[in-house]
N, C-alpha and C positions, 0 to 999 in steps of 0.2 A: 605240268609234266615236262621232262627233259626232251630235247629234240632227238630224233632217231639218227643213228650214224649213217653217214653216206659212204659209198664205195669209192676207193681211191682209183683214179684213172690210170691206165697202163702207159700212156704217152707222157713222157716227162715234160715238166714245165720248162720252156726255153730259158727263162731267167735262172732257174736253179741249175740248168746245165752249164751256163756260162760261169756261175760262181763256183762250181764244183772243181776240185783239183783234177789234174790230169792223171788220174789213176784208174785203175780198173774199177769199173762200176760193180759194186756189190749190191746185189738186191737186198733191200731192207725188209725185214719181216713186217708183215701187216700188224699194226697195233690196234688193239680194241679200244674204243673210247672209254675213258674212265667215267664211271657213273657218278654223277653229281649227287652229293647227299641230299636227300629229300628233307624238307623242313618239317619239323614235328608240329603237329597241330597244337594250337593253344589249349591248355588245360582249362576246362570249364568246371568251376567248383559247383558241385551239386549240393543243393541244400540238404542239411542234416535232417534225417527223418524226425518228425515231431513225436514227442513223447505223448503217450495217451494220458490225457488229463492235465490240467494246469499244475505247475509246481507250487506247492504251498510255500509262500514267503513267510518268514519269521517276522511277526509284528514288532515294530520298533517300540521300545518302552516309552510310555507317555510320561510327560513331566507332571508331577503332582504338585498343584498349587496349594499353598497354605489356605485354610478356610478363612474367608473374610466375613466378619460379622456385618450383616445387613442392618441398616438403621430401620428400626420398627416405627410405625406410626405412633405419635403421642396419644396417650389415653387420658391425660389431664391437661388443664390449662389454668392460667392465672387471669382472673377477671376482676374488674373494679365493681364493687358492690355498693359501698356507702360513700357518697361524696363527703368532702371535708367539712362542709357546713353542718351536715346532719350529725357527723361524729362529734364536732365541737359542742353543739347544742345538747346532744344526748348526754355527754359527760358533765356538762355544766348543770343540767337539770337534776342530776342525781344528788349532789350535796344540797342543792336548793330545796328539793322536795323533802329530803331527810330533815333538814332544819325546820321546815314548815310543819311537819308532823310533830317533831319534838316540842317546838314552842307552842303548838296548839294544845298539846296534852297538859302543858303547864297552866295554860289558861283554863282548860276544862276542869282541872282539879279544884281551882279556887272558885270557879263559877258554878260548881255543881254540889254545893253543900246546902241542901234544903233544910228547912227547919225541922221537919218531921221525918227522920230516918233516912236510910240509904245515902249516907254522906259520900259524895264523890262517885256515886254509882246510879245516877238517875236514868241512864240508858241500860236497857236490858234486852235479852232475847227470850221470848216466851209466847204463849198463847193464852189470852184472857188473864186470869189470875195466876196461871202457872208460869213460873219464871225458870228458864233453863240456867241462865247465868247472867250476871251483870258486868258492865264495863266500869271500872276495872277493879280487881281485888287489891287489898292493901299492900301485898308484897310487890305488886307491879309499881305502885306509886313510890314505894321506898327504893326500888331498884333504879329509878330514873331521878330520884331526889326532887320530886315535884312539889313537895309541901311548901306552900306560901311563897311561890316564886312567880306570881302573876305578872308583876312588872317586867321581869326578865322575859317572860313568854310574850307579852304584848310588844316589847321592843323588837325582838327578833322576828316575830310573826309579821308585823307590819312592814318592816324593812325588806325581808326576803319575799314578801308578797309582790312587791314591784319587780324584783328580779325574775320571779316566777312568771309574772304576766308578760314582761318584755321578752323573755326567752321563748315563751309559748307563741307570742305573736310573730316573732321572727321565724320560728320553726314552721308555722302554718304558711307564712308568706313564701318561704323558700320552697315548700312543697308545691305551692300553686304556680310559682314562676318557673321552676325547673321541671315541672310535670312529674315529679317523683311520686306524687299522690296516686298516679295510676298503678303503681306497684302496691299501694297500701289499702286503697278503698276496697271493701268487700264486693264481690260480684255474686251472681246467682249460684255459683258452684261452691262458694265459701263455706256455707253451713254443712254441706255434705263432706267437704274436705276436713272441716274442723272435727266432725264426728269420727272420721277415719283416723286423724292424728291422735285424738283422745284414746281411741281403742288401741292404737299402737303403743302409746305411752303406758297403758294399763296391761300390756302384753297379752291382749285378747286377739289382736290382729297383727299380721306381719306385712311389712312393706308400706312405706310412706307414699302418698300420692305425689305425682310429678309436680314440681312447683317452679316458679320463676325466682323472684326475690323473697317472697313470703308465701307460706302456705295459708290455707283458709283460716286456721285458728289464729295465726299471727295477724292476719288482716283484721279480723274481728277485734282482737285484743288491742292492737295499736290504735285503731280508729276509736275504740271505746275510751282509751286513755285520753285522747285529745278532747273528746266530748266531756269526759270527767273533769279535765283541767278547766274547761270553760265553765262547767257547772260550779266548780269550787270557787272560781273568781266571782261569779254572780252571787252565790249564796254568801260568800265571805264579805263582799261589799255591803250586802243587805244587813248583815250582822254588825259590821263596822259602823255604818251610818244608818241605823234604822229610822231615825226621824227625818233626815234629809232625803233618804230614798224610801219613804214610806210606801210609795206606790209599788215599787219593786218588791218590798218586803211583804206587802199584802198579796201580791200575785204568787208569791212563794208559800203562802198559807199562814203568814204571820211570823213574828220573831222566833217563837219556840220551834215552829215547824222548820224555819230556815236553818236554825241551829241543828236540828235533827238531820236534815238533808245534807248539811255541811259535814256532819259527823259520819254519815253513811258513805259519802264520797271519800272521806279520809280512810275509812275501812277498805273501800275499794282499791285505793292506791296502795295501801299496805299489802293487801292480798295479791295485787298484780306484781308488786315488787318481789314477794316471796316466790311466786310461781315463775316469774321472769328469770330470776337468778338460778332457780332449779333447772329450768329449760336450757339456759346457757351452759350450765355444767354438763347436762346430758348431751348437748349438741357437740361439745368438744372444743378443742383449741382452734380449729379452723374457723368456726363461727365467731368465737370471741376475737380472734385476730382481725377479722374483717371490720369490726367496729373500732379497732385501734389503728390499723394501717390502711383500711379502706379496700383491701383486696382479699379475695377468697380463692382457694383452689377448688376447681370444679372438674367433673368428668366431661369429656368431649361431647358426649351425647346429650348433656343437659342443655336446656334452652339458654341462649346467650342474652345477658342483660344489656350489653352494649348494642347488640342488634335491635333489641326492643326500644332502646332510647333513640337510636337513629331513625326508627320508623315513626316517631312522634312528629 
């Protein structure tokens, strides 16, 4: 607040009297004190009244990223199925077995010409005196040019016999050493699986049973072929050297019975060959390729052969 004005005294100040000129003194009018301007109070900004409710902000546009294709989990895999040794011996055995059957038929034609009837047809299929058919008709012998070629048949048969024996021994030895026989030897489920596979092939049942390397039917067939090969060697040697191996020939039932057993085994090989080729065609390229390259494309959920091998 400004100070209040004080009253001027009537008695003059001696200093002022000395400084004043010598003139008549004129009384000065009393001056009112000038009011000092008062300071304006600082303005205080009052906050603006808030609006009722929040102000809706406009959303910023989102950046749209281009769709990225996510890598899906694989559904198939490439797996080693047949080792190189098995593939080599499998393909080597095919021409050997074919030559053995062909040369054996040349021998059979010459050695099956009995004195009394049924020339070149001593083996037959029938019951008692009833004969369904005989092996083989004339047109068959003519188609393979088998007439009077016994020497050719003997030469080929005895030469390829040793190749057949060596290849078979190596094959069985490899199965034993590598333990690949565990995939092939039938187990207690093989008969049931073989029936199921047969029903699927006949279009009576759908869905093949889950298998590893071979199904039940293949295990029985491939194991039987190995036993048939051993039987062919034993019966063939007994026919080749019946005098030197008379004990073996006697155990087989004699020379004529050994010949009949050898012939039946040949029919078994021929039947297996036809069925095997048909099954390979039905199975498709993937199965055939595995016997050429050794690898097969399999579904991820199928059992792993490599994991099975590592567990041995």
